[in-house]
Structures are given as C-alpha cells and as structure tokens.
N, C-alpha and C positions, 0 to 999 in steps of 0.2 A: 357911648351908647347913643342911640337915636332915641329921641323923646316921642316915642309913637303913640299916638292918639287914634282911637276908634269912633267913628260916628255911625250910630244906629237908631232905629226908632221903630215904633208900631202901635197898635191900638192897645189901649190901658183900659183896665176896668174902673178906674177912679183917676181922674185928672190930676190928682194931688199926689198919686203915687207912682212908682215904677213897675206896679204888678201888670206884667204884660199879659193880655188875654191869650194869643196864639202864638207861641214862640216859633212855630213853623212859618209864620207869615212876617217876620220880623224883615225889615228893610235895612240890610247892610249897605250904608252909603260907601264906607270905604276906611282905609288906614291912611293915616296922614303923619308926616315927620315932625311936625311941629303944631303948636296949638292955633295959630294964626289961619293955617291952611284948615285945620280940623274946624274952627269956628265959622269960617266962611262957608264950608260945607254943611255945616249943621244948621246956620242961617238960611240957607238956600232950601234945603229939605223942610224945615220947618215953616217957612214962608209958603211952600206949596201946600200944606195942610193946615194954613192958620185958620181956617172956617169949621175944621174938625177938631171940637174940644177933646176927643177920645184919642187924638193921635198924638204921640209924644216922641221926640228925638232928644238924644244925648250925646255928649262927648265923654269918652272914657280915658282916663290918663293911664294907658296901658304900661308906661315906663315907671309909674308909682307903683304897679301890682308886681313887677319884675324886680324892681329895687326900691323896696319900700323905705329905706334910711336915707334915699337921695329924693326928698320929696319935692324940690323945687321945679318949677315950670323950666 
C-alpha cells in the first residue's frame, strides 16, 4: 500500500492548536506518496505564510489511518 500523506492548512483560533476557524477555507495543498515530498510541500506552504501567526499547515499520515497497525513511515 502507498504511504499516502495529506498536506493542508488554514487559519486557526489559537496558534498552539489545530482548531481551524473556517473549514470551508481550508487550503488543501495535496496528497503525496511519501513523507519526503509531503514535507517539501508543507515547508513551501508554511513559508508562504510565515508572517501570519494564525496560519497553520500540517502533514497527515493517511496510511496510518487506513492501516493503524502498520505505524512506521
């Protein structure tokens, strides 16, 4: 199985959390076949908004959700 990774971000109510303010405004960066390419996309998206403390981007390991017993990257 592919080790799918999702990268997305948006405006959060508190920079210490992942409580997104407006789910309809989420920026879906994309799906990636490996962590390395997902991390590269995450860094690029996060760098574009580095001066906005309320913007937060994350990498979700979708393969862990699909097969939780297979937790290694």
